C-alpha positions as CSV (number, residue, x, y, z in Angstrom):
1,M,2.0,-3.7,14.5
2,T,2.3,0.1,14.8
3,A,2.9,1.7,11.7
4,R,3.8,5.3,10.7
5,V,1.2,7.1,8.7
6,L,1.7,10.3,6.6
7,G,0.8,13.1,8.8
8,G,2.7,11.6,11.9
9,E,-0.4,9.7,13.1
10,A,0.3,6.2,14.3
11,R,-2.3,3.1,14.2
12,N,-2.0,-0.5,15.0
13,D,-4.3,-2.0,12.5
14,P,-2.8,-1.7,8.8
15,L,-6.1,-2.5,7.4
16,A,-8.0,0.2,9.1
17,T,-8.0,3.6,6.8
18,H,-8.0,6.8,8.3
19,S,-11.1,9.2,7.1
20,G,-9.7,10.6,3.7
21,T,-6.6,8.6,3.5
22,I,-6.3,6.1,0.2
23,Q,-4.7,2.8,0.9
24,F,-3.2,0.5,-1.6
25,T,-2.4,-3.1,-0.7
26,V,-0.3,-5.3,-2.7
27,I,-1.0,-8.8,-1.9
28,R,-0.5,-12.2,-3.3
29,G,-3.3,-13.8,-5.0
30,E,-3.9,-17.2,-6.7
31,G,-0.8,-17.4,-8.9
32,D,-0.8,-13.6,-9.2
33,W,-0.3,-10.3,-7.5
34,R,-3.1,-7.9,-6.9
35,V,-3.2,-4.3,-6.3
36,L,-6.3,-3.1,-4.0
37,R,-7.4,0.2,-3.7
38,D,-9.4,0.8,-0.3
39,G,-10.1,-3.0,-0.4
40,Q,-11.3,-3.1,-4.1
41,N,-9.3,-4.4,-7.2
42,S,-6.9,-2.0,-8.7
43,G,-5.0,-4.7,-10.9
44,H,-3.4,-8.2,-11.5
45,F,0.3,-8.8,-12.1
46,D,2.4,-11.8,-12.8
47,F,5.2,-10.4,-10.6
48,S,5.4,-8.9,-7.0
49,V,7.7,-6.0,-8.5
50,D,5.4,-4.8,-11.1
51,A,2.4,-4.8,-8.8
52,I,4.4,-2.9,-6.2
53,E,5.4,-0.4,-9.1
54,S,1.9,0.3,-10.0
55,A,0.7,1.0,-6.6
56,L,3.6,3.3,-6.1
57,V,3.0,4.9,-9.5
58,K,-0.9,5.3,-8.4
59,A,0.2,6.6,-5.0
60,T,2.5,9.2,-6.0
61,T,0.1,10.7,-8.5
62,L,-2.6,10.9,-5.7
63,I,-0.1,12.5,-3.0
64,D,0.9,15.2,-5.9
65,K,-2.5,16.0,-6.2
66,G,-2.8,16.5,-2.1
67,E,-4.2,13.3,-1.0
68,R,-3.3,11.2,1.7
69,V,-2.0,8.0,0.6
70,E,-0.8,4.8,2.5
71,V,0.8,1.5,0.6
72,F,1.4,-2.0,2.1
73,V,2.8,-4.8,0.7
74,Q,2.3,-8.6,1.6
75,D,5.5,-10.2,2.4
76,A,7.3,-13.8,2.2
77,A,5.5,-14.8,5.7
78,G,2.2,-13.0,4.5
79,Q,2.5,-10.2,7.0
80,L,1.4,-6.5,5.8
81,R,4.3,-4.1,5.7
82,Q,3.7,-0.5,5.2
83,V,5.8,1.1,2.4
84,D,6.9,4.7,1.9
85,P,4.4,5.7,-1.1
86,V,7.4,8.2,-2.3
87,G,10.5,5.9,-1.6
88,G,9.6,2.5,-1.7
89,E,11.1,1.8,1.5
90,V,9.3,-0.6,4.2
91,L,8.5,1.6,6.9
92,H,8.5,0.1,10.7
């Protein structure tokens, strides 16, 4: 899977973080949804919409500070999909 990255770079592995890029990933846990920041726990939520909103808020706050940020969300099939951290749309 090739995903668009802020700054126009492309890559094949959605879990490989570019140097200096902060990555938020929203995944299904054991009965909950989890937000990971660079692979580390950053929150637990009962509903996916709350986890996604949290990741997007954290991402846009960092973007406003000049950071490079990527957001991925696990879909119903278990695949990670890159999401625009500002608009929330799925990128392909």
